[in-house]
C-alpha positions in Angstrom: 66.4 -3.9 54.4 66.1 -3.5 50.6 69.1 -5.8 50.1 67.4 -8.5 52.2 64.2 -8.1 50.2 66.1 -8.4 46.9 67.7 -11.6 48.2 64.3 -13.0 49.3 62.6 -12.1 46.0 65.4 -14.0 44.1 63.7 -17.2 45.3 60.2 -16.2 44.3 60.1 -18.1 41.0 61.4 -21.3 42.7 59.0 -21.0 45.7 56.1 -20.3 43.3 56.9 -23.4 41.4 57.0 -25.4 44.6 53.8 -23.9 45.8 52.0 -25.0 42.6 52.9 -28.6 43.4 50.7 -28.5 46.6 47.1 -28.9 45.7 46.2 -29.0 49.4 47.0 -25.3 49.7 49.0 -23.4 52.3 48.6 -26.0 55.0 50.2 -28.7 52.8 53.0 -26.3 51.9 53.7 -25.5 55.5 53.7 -29.3 56.3 56.3 -29.8 53.6 58.5 -26.9 54.9 58.5 -28.0 58.5 58.9 -31.6 57.5 62.1 -30.6 55.7 63.3 -28.8 58.8 62.5 -31.9 61.0 64.1 -34.4 58.7 67.2 -32.5 57.4 68.1 -30.1 60.2 68.2 -29.9 64.0 65.9 -26.9 64.1 63.5 -28.5 66.6 66.0 -29.9 69.0 69.3 -28.2 68.4 68.6 -25.1 70.6 67.1 -24.3 74.0 63.5 -25.4 74.6 61.1 -23.0 73.1 63.6 -21.4 70.8 62.2 -23.0 67.7 58.7 -21.9 68.4 60.0 -18.4 69.3 61.9 -18.2 66.0 58.8 -19.2 64.0 56.5 -16.8 65.9 58.9 -13.9 65.5 59.2 -14.5 61.8 55.5 -14.9 61.4 54.7 -11.7 63.3 57.4 -9.7 61.4 56.0 -10.7 58.0 52.5 -10.2 59.2 53.4 -6.6 60.2 55.0 -6.0 56.8 51.9 -7.5 55.0 49.5 -5.2 57.0 51.7 -2.2 56.3 51.8 -3.0 52.6 48.0 -3.5 52.5 47.5 -0.1 54.2 49.9 1.6 51.8 48.0 0.0 48.9 44.7 1.2 50.2 46.1 4.7 50.7 47.5 4.6 47.2 44.1 3.5 45.9 42.3 6.4 47.7 44.8 8.9 46.3 44.3 7.5 42.8 40.5 7.8 43.2 40.9 11.4 44.4 43.2 12.2 41.5 40.7 10.7 39.0 37.9 12.7 40.5 39.9 15.9 40.2 40.8 15.0 36.6 37.1 14.4 35.8 36.2 17.7 37.4 38.9 19.5 35.4 37.7 17.9 32.2 34.1 18.8 33.0 35.2 22.5 33.5 37.1 22.4 30.2 34.1 21.0 28.4 31.8 23.7 29.9 34.3 26.4 28.8 34.5 24.9 25.3 30.7 24.8 25.0 30.4 28.4 26.2 32.9 29.4 23.5 30.9 27.5 20.9 27.7 29.3 22.0 29.4 32.7 21.7 30.7 31.9 18.2 27.2 30.7 17.2 25.6 33.9 18.4 28.2 36.0 16.5 27.6 34.1 13.3 23.8 34.4 13.7 24.1 38.2 14.2 26.4 38.5 11.2 24.1 36.5 9.0 21.1 38.5 10.1 22.8 41.8 9.3 24.0 40.5 6.0 20.5 39.4 5.1 19.1 42.8 6.0 21.6 44.4 3.7 20.8 41.8 1.0 24.4 40.8 0.8 25.7 37.3 0.3 27.5 36.0 3.3 30.6 34.1 2.3 31.3 30.7 3.9 34.2 30.8 6.3 37.4 29.4 4.8 38.7 26.1 5.9 42.3 26.4 7.0 44.7 24.1 5.1 46.7 22.5 7.9 48.7 20.5 5.4 50.0 23.7 3.7 48.9 22.6 0.2 46.7 24.2 -2.3 43.6 22.1 -1.4 41.6 22.4 1.8 42.5 19.9 4.4 40.4 16.8 4.8 38.1 16.7 7.8 38.6 14.6 10.8 35.9 12.1 9.9 37.7 11.3 6.6 41.0 10.9 8.4 39.4 8.6 10.9 37.9 6.5 8.1 41.3 6.2 6.5 42.8 5.2 9.9 40.0 2.6 10.5 40.7 1.1 7.1 44.2 0.2 8.2 42.7 -1.6 11.2 40.0 -3.4 9.2 39.6 -7.0 10.3 41.3 -6.6 13.7 39.5 -7.7 16.8 38.1 -5.2 19.3 39.9 -5.5 22.6 38.0 -7.1 25.5 37.4 -5.2 28.8 40.9 -6.0 29.9 42.6 -4.7 26.7 43.2 -8.2 25.4 41.2 -10.8 23.5 38.9 -13.8 24.2 39.8 -16.7 21.9 38.3 -20.2 21.8 40.8 -22.0 24.0 42.2 -19.1 26.0 41.7 -15.4 26.9 44.2 -12.7 28.0 44.2 -9.2 29.4 47.0 -6.7 29.7 48.4 -3.6 31.4 51.4 -1.7 30.2 53.5 -3.8 32.6 52.2 -7.3 32.4 49.8 -9.8 30.7 47.5 -12.3 32.4 46.7 -15.4 30.3 44.0 -17.9 31.1 44.1 -21.3 29.3 41.2 -23.7 29.6 42.0 -27.4 29.4 39.1 -29.3 27.8 39.8 -32.7 29.5 37.7 -35.0 31.7 40.3 -35.4 34.5 41.6 -33.0 37.1 44.7 -31.3 35.9 47.8 -31.5 38.1 51.0 -29.5 37.9 52.9 -32.6 36.6 50.5 -32.8 33.7 51.2 -29.2 32.5 53.7 -28.1 29.8 54.4 -24.4 30.3 57.6 -23.1 28.7 58.2 -19.4 28.9 61.2 -18.3 26.9 62.4 -14.7 26.1 60.2 -14.6 22.9 58.4 -17.9 22.7 55.5 -19.5 24.5 54.5 -23.1 24.7 51.5 -24.2 26.7 49.6 -27.5 26.8 49.3 -30.9 28.5 51.7 -33.8 28.3 50.6 -36.3 25.7 48.3 -33.7 24.0 48.9 -31.3 21.2 50.0 -27.9 22.4 47.4 -25.2 22.8 49.9 -22.5 22.3 53.3 -23.0 20.6 54.7 -19.9 18.8 56.7 -16.8 19.1 55.5 -13.8 21.0 55.4 -10.3 19.3 57.7 -8.8 22.0 60.2 -10.0 24.7 59.1 -11.4 28.1 60.9 -11.3 31.4 61.3 -15.1 31.9 62.5 -14.9 35.5 59.5 -12.7 36.6 56.8 -14.7 34.8 55.0 -17.6 36.5 52.0 -19.9 36.2 49.5 -21.7 38.5 46.6 -24.1 38.2 43.1 -22.9 38.7 40.2 -25.2 39.7 42.1 -28.2 38.4 41.0 -27.4 34.9 42.7 -24.2 33.8 46.0 -22.5 33.8 46.7 -18.9 34.9 49.9 -17.5 33.4 51.4 -14.1 34.5 53.8 -12.7 31.9 56.0 -9.7 32.7 56.7 -7.4 29.7 60.2 -6.2 28.9 59.0 -3.1 27.1 56.5 -1.4 29.4 55.6 1.3 26.9 53.7 -0.8 24.4 50.3 -2.6 24.1 50.5 -6.1 22.7 48.3 -6.7 19.7 48.3 -10.5 20.3 49.8 -13.2 22.6 51.6 -15.1 19.8 52.2 -14.2 16.2 49.8 -16.9 15.0 46.8 -15.3 16.8 44.5 -12.7 15.2 45.4 -9.1 16.2 43.4 -6.7 18.3 43.1 -3.0 17.4 45.5 -1.5 20.0 44.2 2.0 19.2 41.0 1.0 20.9 42.5 -0.1 24.2 41.5 1.7 27.4 44.6 3.0 29.1 42.7 3.4 32.4 42.9 -0.3 32.9 46.6 -0.1 33.3 48.2 0.7 36.7 48.9 4.4 36.1 49.9 4.9 39.7 52.8 2.5 39.2 54.3 4.5 36.3 57.0 7.1 36.6 56.0 10.8 36.2 57.0 11.2 32.5 55.4 7.9 31.4 52.2 8.6 33.4 51.9 12.1 31.8 52.3 10.5 28.4 49.6 7.9 29.1 47.2 10.5 30.6 47.7 12.7 27.5 46.9 9.7 25.3 43.7 9.1 27.3 42.6 12.7 27.0 43.3 12.8 23.2 41.4 9.5 22.8 38.3 10.9 24.5 38.5 14.1 22.5 38.5 12.2 19.3 35.5 10.1 20.4 33.6 13.3 21.0 34.7 14.9 17.8 36.7 17.5 19.7 40.4 18.6 19.0 43.2 16.8 20.7 45.5 18.6 23.1 48.0 19.4 20.4 45.3 20.6 18.0 43.7 22.8 20.7 47.1 24.4 21.4 47.5 25.3 17.7 43.9 26.7 17.5 44.5 28.8 20.7 47.7 30.2 19.3 46.0 31.0 16.0 43.1 32.8 17.7 45.5 34.7 19.9 47.6 35.8 16.9 44.5 36.9 15.0 43.2 38.8 18.0 46.5 40.7 18.3 46.5 41.6 14.6 42.9 42.7 13.7 44.3 44.8 10.8 45.3 41.6 8.9 43.0 39.8 6.6 43.1 36.0 7.3 40.2 35.0 5.0 42.5 33.7 2.3 45.3 32.5 4.5 46.4 28.9 4.6 48.0 27.6 7.8 50.3 24.7 8.1 
């Protein structure tokens, strides 16, 4: 069955191109198909009476069954993903409550220590700041580091809700697997497929209308899968282009190298299809999402939290040691 599917999918690009030539929709496409069988084959009269209709009905019912099964699987997958997200949110809520309770405990300890010190008229030393860089100077705080990081992204666009950008003549969104590009043609006539120029090469994109200056004509920042990318006309005035990425582990900062860049550190990985990723990649993306939220709330990332937990555990196991002047790297 899979071999048959692979063979059928080999014609998808060709059939998609043919379909875009039919502005009358599916009915016109079917008329073209059956007209071809009538004019070029003996499909309708070469067999026993009723055989042609039976063949058509059998094929339609078979693919209808496959379509319904695929839809049911997609809905089931969607439900599972929603349940997984709910469990993830519950887990994060529990972790946050635990973290807040830890902070409250430390705050009460500090308050008690300060109160005792004040009663004894002693000066309470400020707790040392561990040097995570291993140097002689205290490590800079997270806020300063974030400001330095933001400086590198100064002038870059903030991603739109689809992790892409909205530009004057076109807009685009992306997941880790693909890009959806919408190009608006500012003309006073209905755009037909024969009017469109859409050349998708491995690392170059050219889009426009015949007889007009190209709207896009430049190299892309990364490679595209030409055979799995396609386009279609929307509302006779715009073009929808689906681009399949070669590297499914990166966020594009722009569609072509002549465009302004977006800040890819501000993309929202939840918009990508996490359920379609393999286990290792999905785990990596989920970790990235968690670390991003932690930074936004001013909390330690997963790696930083592990280091802090290890340090607390070691200090608890060795109460006889004085860590007040220690520097940790």
